[in-house]
Predicted model as a PDB file, atoms N, CA, C, CB and O in Angstrom, pLDDT in the B-factor column:
MODEL        1                                                                  
ATOM      1  N   MET A   1      59.151  69.115  97.006  1.00 87.00           N  
ATOM      2  CA  MET A   1      58.313  68.796  95.890  1.00 87.00           C  
ATOM      3  C   MET A   1      58.737  69.618  94.691  1.00 87.00           C  
ATOM      4  CB  MET A   1      56.849  69.031  96.228  1.00 87.00           C  
ATOM      5  O   MET A   1      58.916  70.833  94.780  1.00 87.00           O  
ATOM      6  N   LEU A   2      58.891  68.947  93.583  1.00 90.00           N  
ATOM      7  CA  LEU A   2      59.179  69.609  92.319  1.00 90.00           C  
ATOM      8  C   LEU A   2      58.010  69.368  91.380  1.00 90.00           C  
ATOM      9  CB  LEU A   2      60.514  69.097  91.698  1.00 90.00           C  
ATOM     10  O   LEU A   2      57.463  68.268  91.309  1.00 90.00           O  
ATOM     11  N   GLU A   3      57.643  70.412  90.667  1.00 90.00           N  
ATOM     12  CA  GLU A   3      56.562  70.221  89.707  1.00 90.00           C  
ATOM     13  C   GLU A   3      57.071  69.377  88.550  1.00 90.00           C  
ATOM     14  CB  GLU A   3      56.016  71.583  89.199  1.00 90.00           C  
ATOM     15  O   GLU A   3      58.090  69.692  87.936  1.00 90.00           O  
ATOM     16  N   GLN A   4      56.359  68.314  88.265  1.00 92.00           N  
ATOM     17  CA  GLN A   4      56.780  67.380  87.233  1.00 92.00           C  
ATOM     18  C   GLN A   4      56.511  67.918  85.839  1.00 92.00           C  
ATOM     19  CB  GLN A   4      56.082  66.055  87.415  1.00 92.00           C  
ATOM     20  O   GLN A   4      55.380  68.226  85.464  1.00 92.00           O  
ATOM     21  N   ASP A   5      57.582  68.015  85.100  1.00 91.00           N  
ATOM     22  CA  ASP A   5      57.521  68.330  83.674  1.00 91.00           C  
ATOM     23  C   ASP A   5      58.249  67.170  83.017  1.00 91.00           C  
ATOM     24  CB  ASP A   5      58.178  69.765  83.312  1.00 91.00           C  
ATOM     25  O   ASP A   5      59.469  67.052  83.138  1.00 91.00           O  
ATOM     26  N   ASP A   6      57.521  66.322  82.329  1.00 93.00           N  
ATOM     27  CA  ASP A   6      58.108  65.101  81.782  1.00 93.00           C  
ATOM     28  C   ASP A   6      59.351  65.359  80.938  1.00 93.00           C  
ATOM     29  CB  ASP A   6      57.087  64.374  80.955  1.00 93.00           C  
ATOM     30  O   ASP A   6      60.219  64.494  80.832  1.00 93.00           O  
ATOM     31  N   SER A   7      59.440  66.528  80.344  1.00 95.00           N  
ATOM     32  CA  SER A   7      60.596  66.825  79.489  1.00 95.00           C  
ATOM     33  C   SER A   7      61.842  67.169  80.295  1.00 95.00           C  
ATOM     34  CB  SER A   7      60.268  67.971  78.553  1.00 95.00           C  
ATOM     35  O   SER A   7      62.938  67.208  79.736  1.00 95.00           O  
ATOM     36  N   THR A   8      61.700  67.422  81.611  1.00 92.00           N  
ATOM     37  CA  THR A   8      62.871  67.817  82.414  1.00 92.00           C  
ATOM     38  C   THR A   8      63.162  66.909  83.601  1.00 92.00           C  
ATOM     39  CB  THR A   8      62.683  69.206  82.914  1.00 92.00           C  
ATOM     40  O   THR A   8      64.123  67.162  84.327  1.00 92.00           O  
ATOM     41  N   VAL A   9      62.378  65.871  83.827  1.00 94.00           N  
ATOM     42  CA  VAL A   9      62.570  65.003  84.996  1.00 94.00           C  
ATOM     43  C   VAL A   9      63.971  64.409  85.011  1.00 94.00           C  
ATOM     44  CB  VAL A   9      61.525  63.879  85.010  1.00 94.00           C  
ATOM     45  O   VAL A   9      64.639  64.442  86.044  1.00 94.00           O  
ATOM     46  N   LYS A  10      64.424  63.874  83.900  1.00 95.00           N  
ATOM     47  CA  LYS A  10      65.749  63.260  83.848  1.00 95.00           C  
ATOM     48  C   LYS A  10      66.835  64.290  84.162  1.00 95.00           C  
ATOM     49  CB  LYS A  10      65.994  62.630  82.464  1.00 95.00           C  
ATOM     50  O   LYS A  10      67.762  64.003  84.920  1.00 95.00           O  
ATOM     51  N   SER A  11      66.724  65.464  83.592  1.00 95.00           N  
ATOM     52  CA  SER A  11      67.682  66.537  83.847  1.00 95.00           C  
ATOM     53  C   SER A  11      67.620  66.989  85.305  1.00 95.00           C  
ATOM     54  CB  SER A  11      67.415  67.727  82.912  1.00 95.00           C  
ATOM     55  O   SER A  11      68.659  67.203  85.929  1.00 95.00           O  
ATOM     56  N   ASP A  12      66.417  67.134  85.853  1.00 94.00           N  
ATOM     57  CA  ASP A  12      66.260  67.509  87.260  1.00 94.00           C  
ATOM     58  C   ASP A  12      67.016  66.531  88.157  1.00 94.00           C  
ATOM     59  CB  ASP A  12      64.764  67.549  87.649  1.00 94.00           C  
ATOM     60  O   ASP A  12      67.762  66.939  89.046  1.00 94.00           O  
ATOM     61  N   ARG A  13      66.817  65.259  87.917  1.00 94.00           N  
ATOM     62  CA  ARG A  13      67.464  64.231  88.750  1.00 94.00           C  
ATOM     63  C   ARG A  13      68.983  64.307  88.642  1.00 94.00           C  
ATOM     64  CB  ARG A  13      66.982  62.829  88.344  1.00 94.00           C  
ATOM     65  O   ARG A  13      69.683  64.189  89.648  1.00 94.00           O  
ATOM     66  N   ARG A  14      69.494  64.501  87.436  1.00 95.00           N  
ATOM     67  CA  ARG A  14      70.950  64.594  87.244  1.00 95.00           C  
ATOM     68  C   ARG A  14      71.510  65.812  87.972  1.00 95.00           C  
ATOM     69  CB  ARG A  14      71.299  64.669  85.739  1.00 95.00           C  
ATOM     70  O   ARG A  14      72.515  65.715  88.676  1.00 95.00           O  
ATOM     71  N   ILE A  15      70.859  66.949  87.799  1.00 93.00           N  
ATOM     72  CA  ILE A  15      71.329  68.187  88.425  1.00 93.00           C  
ATOM     73  C   ILE A  15      71.282  68.079  89.946  1.00 93.00           C  
ATOM     74  CB  ILE A  15      70.485  69.383  87.955  1.00 93.00           C  
ATOM     75  O   ILE A  15      72.227  68.477  90.627  1.00 93.00           O  
ATOM     76  N   LEU A  16      70.194  67.546  90.478  1.00 92.00           N  
ATOM     77  CA  LEU A  16      70.093  67.402  91.931  1.00 92.00           C  
ATOM     78  C   LEU A  16      71.117  66.408  92.469  1.00 92.00           C  
ATOM     79  CB  LEU A  16      68.685  66.958  92.322  1.00 92.00           C  
ATOM     80  O   LEU A  16      71.687  66.629  93.538  1.00 92.00           O  
ATOM     81  N   PHE A  17      71.355  65.331  91.753  1.00 93.00           N  
ATOM     82  CA  PHE A  17      72.352  64.352  92.176  1.00 93.00           C  
ATOM     83  C   PHE A  17      73.729  65.006  92.250  1.00 93.00           C  
ATOM     84  CB  PHE A  17      72.377  63.147  91.210  1.00 93.00           C  
ATOM     85  O   PHE A  17      74.452  64.832  93.231  1.00 93.00           O  
ATOM     86  N   GLU A  18      74.088  65.754  91.215  1.00 93.00           N  
ATOM     87  CA  GLU A  18      75.398  66.410  91.182  1.00 93.00           C  
ATOM     88  C   GLU A  18      75.507  67.485  92.258  1.00 93.00           C  
ATOM     89  CB  GLU A  18      75.651  67.024  89.803  1.00 93.00           C  
ATOM     90  O   GLU A  18      76.516  67.550  92.961  1.00 93.00           O  
ATOM     91  N   ALA A  19      74.499  68.316  92.397  1.00 92.00           N  
ATOM     92  CA  ALA A  19      74.553  69.429  93.354  1.00 92.00           C  
ATOM     93  C   ALA A  19      74.561  68.940  94.796  1.00 92.00           C  
ATOM     94  CB  ALA A  19      73.370  70.366  93.138  1.00 92.00           C  
ATOM     95  O   ALA A  19      75.306  69.465  95.623  1.00 92.00           O  
ATOM     96  N   THR A  20      73.743  67.943  95.106  1.00 91.00           N  
ATOM     97  CA  THR A  20      73.730  67.451  96.480  1.00 91.00           C  
ATOM     98  C   THR A  20      75.033  66.738  96.821  1.00 91.00           C  
ATOM     99  CB  THR A  20      72.545  66.512  96.698  1.00 91.00           C  
ATOM    100  O   THR A  20      75.487  66.797  97.963  1.00 91.00           O  
ATOM    101  N   GLY A  21      75.634  66.069  95.852  1.00 93.00           N  
ATOM    102  CA  GLY A  21      76.932  65.437  96.085  1.00 93.00           C  
ATOM    103  C   GLY A  21      78.020  66.467  96.305  1.00 93.00           C  
ATOM    104  O   GLY A  21      78.860  66.314  97.192  1.00 93.00           O  
ATOM    105  N   LYS A  22      78.007  67.510  95.505  1.00 93.00           N  
ATOM    106  CA  LYS A  22      79.008  68.580  95.599  1.00 93.00           C  
ATOM    107  C   LYS A  22      78.988  69.247  96.971  1.00 93.00           C  
ATOM    108  CB  LYS A  22      78.769  69.627  94.508  1.00 93.00           C  
ATOM    109  O   LYS A  22      80.031  69.645  97.488  1.00 93.00           O  
ATOM    110  N   HIS A  23      77.809  69.367  97.551  1.00 91.00           N  
ATOM    111  CA  HIS A  23      77.664  70.061  98.826  1.00 91.00           C  
ATOM    112  C   HIS A  23      77.481  69.107 100.012  1.00 91.00           C  
ATOM    113  CB  HIS A  23      76.493  71.005  98.753  1.00 91.00           C  
ATOM    114  O   HIS A  23      77.153  69.541 101.116  1.00 91.00           O  
ATOM    115  N   GLY A  24      77.693  67.817  99.780  1.00 91.00           N  
ATOM    116  CA  GLY A  24      77.592  66.841 100.855  1.00 91.00           C  
ATOM    117  C   GLY A  24      76.194  66.678 101.439  1.00 91.00           C  
ATOM    118  O   GLY A  24      76.045  66.392 102.627  1.00 91.00           O  
ATOM    119  N   LEU A  25      75.182  66.859 100.618  1.00 90.00           N  
ATOM    120  CA  LEU A  25      73.802  66.797 101.093  1.00 90.00           C  
ATOM    121  C   LEU A  25      73.012  65.627 100.524  1.00 90.00           C  
ATOM    122  CB  LEU A  25      73.101  68.069 100.758  1.00 90.00           C  
ATOM    123  O   LEU A  25      71.807  65.522 100.757  1.00 90.00           O  
ATOM    124  N   ARG A  26      73.663  64.766  99.797  1.00 90.00           N  
ATOM    125  CA  ARG A  26      72.940  63.708  99.093  1.00 90.00           C  
ATOM    126  C   ARG A  26      72.076  62.855 100.023  1.00 90.00           C  
ATOM    127  CB  ARG A  26      73.920  62.821  98.363  1.00 90.00           C  
ATOM    128  O   ARG A  26      70.972  62.458  99.651  1.00 90.00           O  
ATOM    129  N   ASP A  27      72.576  62.570 101.236  1.00 90.00           N  
ATOM    130  CA  ASP A  27      71.811  61.738 102.165  1.00 90.00           C  
ATOM    131  C   ASP A  27      70.822  62.539 103.004  1.00 90.00           C  
ATOM    132  CB  ASP A  27      72.752  60.993 103.076  1.00 90.00           C  
ATOM    133  O   ASP A  27      70.053  61.964 103.775  1.00 90.00           O  
ATOM    134  N   GLN A  28      70.838  63.866 102.858  1.00 91.00           N  
ATOM    135  CA  GLN A  28      69.980  64.713 103.681  1.00 91.00           C  
ATOM    136  C   GLN A  28      68.788  65.291 102.919  1.00 91.00           C  
ATOM    137  CB  GLN A  28      70.792  65.834 104.260  1.00 91.00           C  
ATOM    138  O   GLN A  28      67.842  65.783 103.534  1.00 91.00           O  
ATOM    139  N   LEU A  29      68.824  65.238 101.626  1.00 87.00           N  
ATOM    140  CA  LEU A  29      67.774  65.853 100.815  1.00 87.00           C  
ATOM    141  C   LEU A  29      66.923  64.780 100.142  1.00 87.00           C  
ATOM    142  CB  LEU A  29      68.387  66.791  99.757  1.00 87.00           C  
ATOM    143  O   LEU A  29      67.437  63.858  99.508  1.00 87.00           O  
ATOM    144  N   THR A  30      65.635  64.924 100.293  1.00 88.00           N  
ATOM    145  CA  THR A  30      64.724  64.061  99.540  1.00 88.00           C  
ATOM    146  C   THR A  30      63.820  64.964  98.709  1.00 88.00           C  
ATOM    147  CB  THR A  30      63.880  63.128 100.497  1.00 88.00           C  
ATOM    148  O   THR A  30      63.534  66.097  99.098  1.00 88.00           O  
ATOM    149  N   TYR A  31      63.386  64.470  97.594  1.00 89.00           N  
ATOM    150  CA  TYR A  31      62.484  65.239  96.741  1.00 89.00           C  
ATOM    151  C   TYR A  31      61.610  64.286  95.958  1.00 89.00           C  
ATOM    152  CB  TYR A  31      63.268  66.167  95.788  1.00 89.00           C  
ATOM    153  O   TYR A  31      61.928  63.109  95.790  1.00 89.00           O  
ATOM    154  N   HIS A  32      60.505  64.823  95.486  1.00 90.00           N  
ATOM    155  CA  HIS A  32      59.566  64.051  94.684  1.00 90.00           C  
ATOM    156  C   HIS A  32      59.055  64.933  93.556  1.00 90.00           C  
ATOM    157  CB  HIS A  32      58.389  63.514  95.552  1.00 90.00           C  
ATOM    158  O   HIS A  32      58.808  66.123  93.754  1.00 90.00           O  
ATOM    159  N   HIS A  33      58.899  64.360  92.394  1.00 93.00           N  
ATOM    160  CA  HIS A  33      58.258  65.048  91.281  1.00 93.00           C  
ATOM    161  C   HIS A  33      56.765  64.739  91.348  1.00 93.00           C  
ATOM    162  CB  HIS A  33      58.876  64.612  89.900  1.00 93.00           C  
ATOM    163  O   HIS A  33      56.366  63.576  91.408  1.00 93.00           O  
ATOM    164  N   LEU A  34      55.956  65.774  91.336  1.00 93.00           N  
ATOM    165  CA  LEU A  34      54.512  65.602  91.307  1.00 93.00           C  
ATOM    166  C   LEU A  34      53.915  66.590  90.322  1.00 93.00           C  
ATOM    167  CB  LEU A  34      53.898  65.788  92.715  1.00 93.00           C  
ATOM    168  O   LEU A  34      54.475  67.660  90.084  1.00 93.00           O  
ATOM    169  N   ARG A  35      52.814  66.236  89.771  1.00 91.00           N  
ATOM    170  CA  ARG A  35      52.079  67.161  88.917  1.00 91.00           C  
ATOM    171  C   ARG A  35      51.394  68.195  89.821  1.00 91.00           C  
ATOM    172  CB  ARG A  35      51.031  66.400  88.015  1.00 91.00           C  
ATOM    173  O   ARG A  35      51.012  67.888  90.950  1.00 91.00           O  
ATOM    174  N   ALA A  36      51.246  69.407  89.315  1.00 85.00           N  
ATOM    175  CA  ALA A  36      50.674  70.487  90.117  1.00 85.00           C  
ATOM    176  C   ALA A  36      49.316  70.104  90.707  1.00 85.00           C  
ATOM    177  CB  ALA A  36      50.533  71.744  89.273  1.00 85.00           C  
ATOM    178  O   ALA A  36      49.006  70.468  91.842  1.00 85.00           O  
ATOM    179  N   LYS A  37      48.519  69.380  89.948  1.00 88.00           N  
ATOM    180  CA  LYS A  37      47.198  69.010  90.458  1.00 88.00           C  
ATOM    181  C   LYS A  37      47.283  68.012  91.617  1.00 88.00           C  
ATOM    182  CB  LYS A  37      46.355  68.420  89.334  1.00 88.00           C  
ATOM    183  O   LYS A  37      46.309  67.834  92.348  1.00 88.00           O  
ATOM    184  N   GLN A  38      48.439  67.360  91.791  1.00 91.00           N  
ATOM    185  CA  GLN A  38      48.617  66.403  92.880  1.00 91.00           C  
ATOM    186  C   GLN A  38      49.053  67.073  94.180  1.00 91.00           C  
ATOM    187  CB  GLN A  38      49.633  65.356  92.482  1.00 91.00           C  
ATOM    188  O   GLN A  38      48.891  66.494  95.254  1.00 91.00           O  
ATOM    189  N   GLU A  39      49.598  68.275  94.100  1.00 89.00           N  
ATOM    190  CA  GLU A  39      50.130  68.948  95.288  1.00 89.00           C  
ATOM    191  C   GLU A  39      49.783  70.432  95.257  1.00 89.00           C  
ATOM    192  CB  GLU A  39      51.659  68.758  95.385  1.00 89.00           C  
ATOM    193  O   GLU A  39      50.439  71.202  94.556  1.00 89.00           O  
ATOM    194  N   PRO A  40      48.765  70.841  96.002  1.00 87.00           N  
ATOM    195  CA  PRO A  40      48.359  72.246  95.992  1.00 87.00           C  
ATOM    196  C   PRO A  40      49.460  73.226  96.383  1.00 87.00           C  
ATOM    197  CB  PRO A  40      47.208  72.428  96.908  1.00 87.00           C  
ATOM    198  O   PRO A  40      49.419  74.377  95.950  1.00 87.00           O  
ATOM    199  N   MET A  41      50.433  72.820  97.177  1.00 88.00           N  
ATOM    200  CA  MET A  41      51.513  73.736  97.554  1.00 88.00           C  
ATOM    201  C   MET A  41      52.346  74.158  96.343  1.00 88.00           C  
ATOM    202  CB  MET A  41      52.417  73.083  98.602  1.00 88.00           C  
ATOM    203  O   MET A  41      53.052  75.164  96.406  1.00 88.00           O  
ATOM    204  N   LEU A  42      52.274  73.415  95.256  1.00 88.00           N  
ATOM    205  CA  LEU A  42      52.977  73.815  94.033  1.00 88.00           C  
ATOM    206  C   LEU A  42      52.276  74.979  93.337  1.00 88.00           C  
ATOM    207  CB  LEU A  42      53.087  72.629  93.075  1.00 88.00           C  
ATOM    208  O   LEU A  42      52.873  75.634  92.483  1.00 88.00           O  
ATOM    209  N   TRP A  43      51.039  75.240  93.683  1.00 89.00           N  
ATOM    210  CA  TRP A  43      50.298  76.339  93.064  1.00 89.00           C  
ATOM    211  C   TRP A  43      50.829  77.687  93.537  1.00 89.00           C  
ATOM    212  CB  TRP A  43      48.800  76.221  93.379  1.00 89.00           C  
ATOM    213  O   TRP A  43      50.805  78.661  92.783  1.00 89.00           O  
ATOM    214  N   ILE A  44      51.304  77.752  94.768  1.00 88.00           N  
ATOM    215  CA  ILE A  44      51.730  79.035  95.346  1.00 88.00           C  
ATOM    216  C   ILE A  44      52.896  79.649  94.584  1.00 88.00           C  
ATOM    217  CB  ILE A  44      52.119  78.849  96.805  1.00 88.00           C  
ATOM    218  O   ILE A  44      52.798  80.807  94.179  1.00 88.00           O  
ATOM    219  N   PRO A  45      54.001  78.924  94.367  1.00 86.00           N  
ATOM    220  CA  PRO A  45      55.096  79.552  93.618  1.00 86.00           C  
ATOM    221  C   PRO A  45      54.702  79.925  92.190  1.00 86.00           C  
ATOM    222  CB  PRO A  45      56.291  78.623  93.582  1.00 86.00           C  
ATOM    223  O   PRO A  45      55.191  80.919  91.653  1.00 86.00           O  
ATOM    224  N   ASP A  46      53.836  79.149  91.581  1.00 88.00           N  
ATOM    225  CA  ASP A  46      53.361  79.499  90.242  1.00 88.00           C  
ATOM    226  C   ASP A  46      52.594  80.820  90.268  1.00 88.00           C  
ATOM    227  CB  ASP A  46      52.470  78.378  89.676  1.00 88.00           C  
ATOM    228  O   ASP A  46      52.782  81.672  89.400  1.00 88.00           O  
ATOM    229  N   ALA A  47      51.737  80.980  91.263  1.00 92.00           N  
ATOM    230  CA  ALA A  47      50.949  82.209  91.369  1.00 92.00           C  
ATOM    231  C   ALA A  47      51.841  83.414  91.663  1.00 92.00           C  
ATOM    232  CB  ALA A  47      49.883  82.067  92.463  1.00 92.00           C  
ATOM    233  O   ALA A  47      51.644  84.485  91.088  1.00 92.00           O  
ATOM    234  N   VAL A  48      52.812  83.248  92.547  1.00 93.00           N  
ATOM    235  CA  VAL A  48      53.731  84.347  92.871  1.00 93.00           C  
ATOM    236  C   VAL A  48      54.554  84.717  91.648  1.00 93.00           C  
ATOM    237  CB  VAL A  48      54.661  83.961  94.045  1.00 93.00           C  
ATOM    238  O   VAL A  48      54.696  85.898  91.332  1.00 93.00           O  
ATOM    239  N   ALA A  49      55.096  83.723  90.959  1.00 92.00           N  
ATOM    240  CA  ALA A  49      55.898  84.000  89.757  1.00 92.00           C  
ATOM    241  C   ALA A  49      55.052  84.698  88.694  1.00 92.00           C  
ATOM    242  CB  ALA A  49      56.492  82.692  89.186  1.00 92.00           C  
ATOM    243  O   ALA A  49      55.531  85.610  88.019  1.00 92.00           O  
ATOM    244  N   TRP A  50      53.817  84.280  88.546  1.00 94.00           N  
ATOM    245  CA  TRP A  50      52.925  84.922  87.576  1.00 94.00           C  
ATOM    246  C   TRP A  50      52.757  86.394  87.930  1.00 94.00           C  
ATOM    247  CB  TRP A  50      51.544  84.212  87.534  1.00 94.00           C  
ATOM    248  O   TRP A  50      52.854  87.261  87.062  1.00 94.00           O  
ATOM    249  N   CYS A  51      52.507  86.675  89.202  1.00 95.00           N  
ATOM    250  CA  CYS A  51      52.313  88.064  89.644  1.00 95.00           C  
ATOM    251  C   CYS A  51      53.565  88.905  89.388  1.00 95.00           C  
ATOM    252  CB  CYS A  51      51.951  88.105  91.142  1.00 95.00           C  
ATOM    253  O   CYS A  51      53.464  90.036  88.911  1.00 95.00           O  
ATOM    254  N   LEU A  52      54.739  88.362  89.700  1.00 93.00           N  
ATOM    255  CA  LEU A  52      55.976  89.111  89.490  1.00 93.00           C  
ATOM    256  C   LEU A  52      56.202  89.403  88.016  1.00 93.00           C  
ATOM    257  CB  LEU A  52      57.164  88.345  90.056  1.00 93.00           C  
ATOM    258  O   LEU A  52      56.745  90.448  87.658  1.00 93.00           O  
ATOM    259  N   ASP A  53      55.788  88.487  87.172  1.00 94.00           N  
ATOM    260  CA  ASP A  53      55.990  88.645  85.729  1.00 94.00           C  
ATOM    261  C   ASP A  53      55.012  89.627  85.088  1.00 94.00           C  
ATOM    262  CB  ASP A  53      55.866  87.306  85.050  1.00 94.00           C  
ATOM    263  O   ASP A  53      55.301  90.184  84.029  1.00 94.00           O  
ATOM    264  N   GLN A  54      53.871  89.842  85.713  1.00 95.00           N  
ATOM    265  CA  GLN A  54      52.812  90.642  85.093  1.00 95.00           C  
ATOM    266  C   GLN A  54      53.058  92.143  85.118  1.00 95.00           C  
ATOM    267  CB  GLN A  54      51.523  90.358  85.767  1.00 95.00           C  
ATOM    268  O   GLN A  54      52.529  92.880  84.285  1.00 95.00           O  
ATOM    269  N   GLY A  55      53.865  92.594  86.078  1.00 92.00           N  
ATOM    270  CA  GLY A  55      54.090  94.035  86.171  1.00 92.00           C  
ATOM    271  C   GLY A  55      52.864  94.741  86.722  1.00 92.00           C  
ATOM    272  O   GLY A  55      51.986  94.115  87.317  1.00 92.00           O  
ATOM    273  N   GLY A  56      52.811  96.047  86.520  1.00 96.00           N  
ATOM    274  CA  GLY A  56      51.698  96.823  87.059  1.00 96.00           C  
ATOM    275  C   GLY A  56      51.666  96.720  88.564  1.00 96.00           C  
ATOM    276  O   GLY A  56      52.704  96.803  89.220  1.00 96.00           O  
ATOM    277  N   GLU A  57      50.482  96.540  89.116  1.00 96.00           N  
ATOM    278  CA  GLU A  57      50.322  96.457  90.570  1.00 96.00           C  
ATOM    279  C   GLU A  57      50.641  95.073  91.144  1.00 96.00           C  
ATOM    280  CB  GLU A  57      48.914  96.834  90.942  1.00 96.00           C  
ATOM    281  O   GLU A  57      50.801  94.928  92.356  1.00 96.00           O  
ATOM    282  N   TRP A  58      50.734  94.058  90.281  1.00 96.00           N  
ATOM    283  CA  TRP A  58      50.880  92.677  90.759  1.00 96.00           C  
ATOM    284  C   TRP A  58      52.143  92.423  91.584  1.00 96.00           C  
ATOM    285  CB  TRP A  58      50.875  91.749  89.589  1.00 96.00           C  
ATOM    286  O   TRP A  58      52.037  91.810  92.647  1.00 96.00           O  
ATOM    287  N   PRO A  59      53.333  92.859  91.155  1.00 95.00           N  
ATOM    288  CA  PRO A  59      54.514  92.599  91.982  1.00 95.00           C  
ATOM    289  C   PRO A  59      54.402  93.188  93.395  1.00 95.00           C  
ATOM    290  CB  PRO A  59      55.744  93.160  91.299  1.00 95.00           C  
ATOM    291  O   PRO A  59      54.775  92.531  94.367  1.00 95.00           O  
ATOM    292  N   ALA A  60      53.899  94.400  93.516  1.00 96.00           N  
ATOM    293  CA  ALA A  60      53.748  95.026  94.830  1.00 96.00           C  
ATOM    294  C   ALA A  60      52.747  94.260  95.695  1.00 96.00           C  
ATOM    295  CB  ALA A  60      53.302  96.486  94.675  1.00 96.00           C  
ATOM    296  O   ALA A  60      52.915  94.163  96.911  1.00 96.00           O  
ATOM    297  N   ARG A  61      51.719  93.725  95.070  1.00 96.00           N  
ATOM    298  CA  ARG A  61      50.702  92.991  95.831  1.00 96.00           C  
ATOM    299  C   ARG A  61      51.239  91.669  96.379  1.00 96.00           C  
ATOM    300  CB  ARG A  61      49.483  92.725  94.952  1.00 96.00           C  
ATOM    301  O   ARG A  61      50.801  91.211  97.435  1.00 96.00           O  
ATOM    302  N   VAL A  62      52.176  91.060  95.673  1.00 95.00           N  
ATOM    303  CA  VAL A  62      52.654  89.742  96.082  1.00 95.00           C  
ATOM    304  C   VAL A  62      53.932  89.820  96.943  1.00 95.00           C  
ATOM    305  CB  VAL A  62      52.914  88.887  94.847  1.00 95.00           C  
ATOM    306  O   VAL A  62      54.266  88.848  97.620  1.00 95.00           O  
ATOM    307  N   ARG A  63      54.641  90.944  96.928  1.00 93.00           N  
ATOM    308  CA  ARG A  63      55.891  91.052  97.681  1.00 93.00           C  
ATOM    309  C   ARG A  63      55.782  90.688  99.158  1.00 93.00           C  
ATOM    310  CB  ARG A  63      56.407  92.432  97.568  1.00 93.00           C  
ATOM    311  O   ARG A  63      56.728  90.106  99.688  1.00 93.00           O  
ATOM    312  N   PRO A  64      54.692  90.993  99.854  1.00 94.00           N  
ATOM    313  CA  PRO A  64      54.603  90.587 101.265  1.00 94.00           C  
ATOM    314  C   PRO A  64      54.680  89.068 101.475  1.00 94.00           C  
ATOM    315  CB  PRO A  64      53.311  91.104 101.854  1.00 94.00           C  
ATOM    316  O   PRO A  64      54.968  88.610 102.581  1.00 94.00           O  
ATOM    317  N   LEU A  65      54.425  88.293 100.425  1.00 91.00           N  
ATOM    318  CA  LEU A  65      54.497  86.832 100.527  1.00 91.00           C  
ATOM    319  C   LEU A  65      55.919  86.310 100.374  1.00 91.00           C  
ATOM    320  CB  LEU A  65      53.607  86.193  99.478  1.00 91.00           C  
ATOM    321  O   LEU A  65      56.181  85.138 100.643  1.00 91.00           O  
ATOM    322  N   ILE A  66      56.836  87.167  99.945  1.00 93.00           N  
ATOM    323  CA  ILE A  66      58.202  86.737  99.653  1.00 93.00           C  
ATOM    324  C   ILE A  66      59.094  87.080 100.835  1.00 93.00           C  
ATOM    325  CB  ILE A  66      58.734  87.400  98.351  1.00 93.00           C  
ATOM    326  O   ILE A  66      59.336  88.250 101.131  1.00 93.00           O  
ATOM    327  N   GLY A  67      59.580  86.039 101.507  1.00 92.00           N  
ATOM    328  CA  GLY A  67      60.444  86.242 102.671  1.00 92.00           C  
ATOM    329  C   GLY A  67      61.899  86.451 102.305  1.00 92.00           C  
ATOM    330  O   GLY A  67      62.616  87.177 102.992  1.00 92.00           O  
ATOM    331  N   LYS A  68      62.339  85.819 101.228  1.00 90.00           N  
ATOM    332  CA  LYS A  68      63.747  85.871 100.847  1.00 90.00           C  
ATOM    333  C   LYS A  68      63.861  85.494  99.377  1.00 90.00           C  
ATOM    334  CB  LYS A  68      64.614  84.924 101.739  1.00 90.00           C  
ATOM    335  O   LYS A  68      63.130  84.627  98.899  1.00 90.00           O  
ATOM    336  N   THR A  69      64.748  86.121  98.679  1.00 86.00           N  
ATOM    337  CA  THR A  69      65.036  85.714  97.304  1.00 86.00           C  
ATOM    338  C   THR A  69      66.499  85.327  97.213  1.00 86.00           C  
ATOM    339  CB  THR A  69      64.696  86.849  96.290  1.00 86.00           C  
ATOM    340  O   THR A  69      67.346  85.872  97.921  1.00 86.00           O  
ATOM    341  N   MET A  70      66.782  84.389  96.342  1.00 84.00           N  
ATOM    342  CA  MET A  70      68.151  83.896  96.136  1.00 84.00           C  
ATOM    343  C   MET A  70      68.394  83.724  94.653  1.00 84.00           C  
ATOM    344  CB  MET A  70      68.392  82.556  96.889  1.00 84.00           C  
ATOM    345  O   MET A  70      67.495  83.347  93.901  1.00 84.00           O  
ATOM    346  N   THR A  71      69.618  84.003  94.240  1.00 84.00           N  
ATOM    347  CA  THR A  71      70.022  83.715  92.881  1.00 84.00           C  
ATOM    348  C   THR A  71      70.696  82.350  92.894  1.00 84.00           C  
ATOM    349  CB  THR A  71      70.970  84.826  92.310  1.00 84.00           C  
ATOM    350  O   THR A  71      71.647  82.136  93.645  1.00 84.00           O  
ATOM    351  N   VAL A  72      70.219  81.436  92.080  1.00 79.00           N  
ATOM    352  CA  VAL A  72      70.765  80.090  92.007  1.00 79.00           C  
ATOM    353  C   VAL A  72      71.506  79.954  90.692  1.00 79.00           C  
ATOM    354  CB  VAL A  72      69.650  79.011  92.140  1.00 79.00           C  
ATOM    355  O   VAL A  72      70.972  80.253  89.623  1.00 79.00           O  
ATOM    356  N   GLU A  73      72.729  79.504  90.788  1.00 74.00           N  
ATOM    357  CA  GLU A  73      73.543  79.341  89.559  1.00 74.00           C  
ATOM    358  C   GLU A  73      73.575  77.901  89.136  1.00 74.00           C  
ATOM    359  CB  GLU A  73      74.978  79.849  89.769  1.00 74.00           C  
ATOM    360  O   GLU A  73      74.204  77.567  88.132  1.00 74.00           O  
TER     361      GLU A  73                                                      
ENDMDL                                                                          
END                                                                             
């Protein structure tokens, strides 16, 4: 699930098409754009990102929820 931002849907689709083709995953990956209010699981990454951005005690409080981080190019 990807959070739908009408200004980036076309770009999201292009990038995913290119990346999945490059890595031979085009037939293995499915995705859907939904608005946050349509999918509660989209609220979790937003809340975690907010906490990491706030500084103070927030990053330490949310770190136990983070199993792995990756840099995506």
